[in-house]
N, C-alpha and C positions, 0 to 999 in steps of 0.2 A: 407447582409454582414455587413453594417454599424450598424444595430441594434445589431447584435451579438458582434461586437467590443465594443460597448458602454456597453452592459450587462457584458462582460468580464472585462472591466475596473472597473466598479462599484463593481463587486464581488471581484476582486483582491484587490481593495482599502480597502474594508471593512474587508476582511480576514486577511490582513497583518497589520492592524492598531494596533492589540494587540501585535504584535512583536516589535513595535517601543516604547518600554518602556523607553529607555534611550533618552537623548536629542541628536538628530541628524537631518539630513536633512529631513528624512521621517516624523519625529515627528513635525518638524517645518511646513511642508506642511499641515499635518493633522490639527494642531492647527490653522493655518491660515484659512483653509476652515471652520472649526467649528466656529471661531470667526466672520467670515463674515456672516455666516448663523444666529448666535445667537446674533448679535449686537442689534437688537430691544428689546431684553429682558432686556437691561440696563434701559429702561424707567420705567417699573414697579419695578425693583430692586431699583433704586434711589428714586422713589416715596415712596416706603416702608421705605427706610432708613431715608428719610427726615420726614416722618410721625412719625416714632418711636422717632426720635430726637425732633421733634417739639411738640409732645404730652406732653413731660415733661416740655416744656417751656411756652406754651401758649395754650389757648383753641381754637384758630383759625386754625383748622386742614386743611381746604381747601387751605390756603395759603401755608402751608408746602407741601401738595400733589402737588399743581401746580408747586411750585419752584423745587420740586424733579423731576417732570416730565420733566421740561425744562432742568435740569441738566442731566437727563437720556438721553435726545436727544444728548447732548454734549458728554457724556460718550460713547454712542452708536456709534457716528461718530468716536471717538478716537479708539474704539475697532475694528470697521470695517476697519479703516485705518491701524491699526496694523496687522489685518488679511491680508489685501492686500499686505502689506510689506512682511509678512511671505510667502505668496504664490509666490510673484515675486522673492524673494531672498532666497528661501529655500535651494538652493545649496551652498550658501556662509555662512561662519561662522561669520556673522555679525549680531548683536553684538556677542561677543565671547561666545562660548559654546552654541550657538543656543538659547540663552535666549530670552524671549519675550520682545517686547517694552512696553507692557501694562500688568500690574499686577492686579489681579491674571491671571493665564494663561487662564482660562475659566470663563465665566460670572457666572456660578452657583457654583463656588468654595467658594465664600465668600458672602453668602446670609445674609442680615441684620436680626438680631434676636432681639426680644423684651427682654430687660434685666429683666423685671418683670415676664413674663410668660414663657420665654425661647423658644417661637415659632417664 
């Protein structure tokens, strides 16, 4: 019985996630869960961003990768905290319009690109 209820909840959550196209409580809950799960992705994201920026300034790439990794941990904690807030407060319209506390909405929306190669 318990296993069936869990399977039903997972299937219903995944099937209605596409219906939540507008900003609303369901979208806020979904965004919070995704941000909690994907928060560790901020570490390689910020390491890459610092690497791209640092490569244009100095030949000491490892310094930039290390500092980007440290900043990625900080950003990951902020993203996870924003996700926890979204999950706890998904029913309330705070901040107004169900806007996220942390921009961009999801970690993979704004991936750093190399200005020279475009990758």
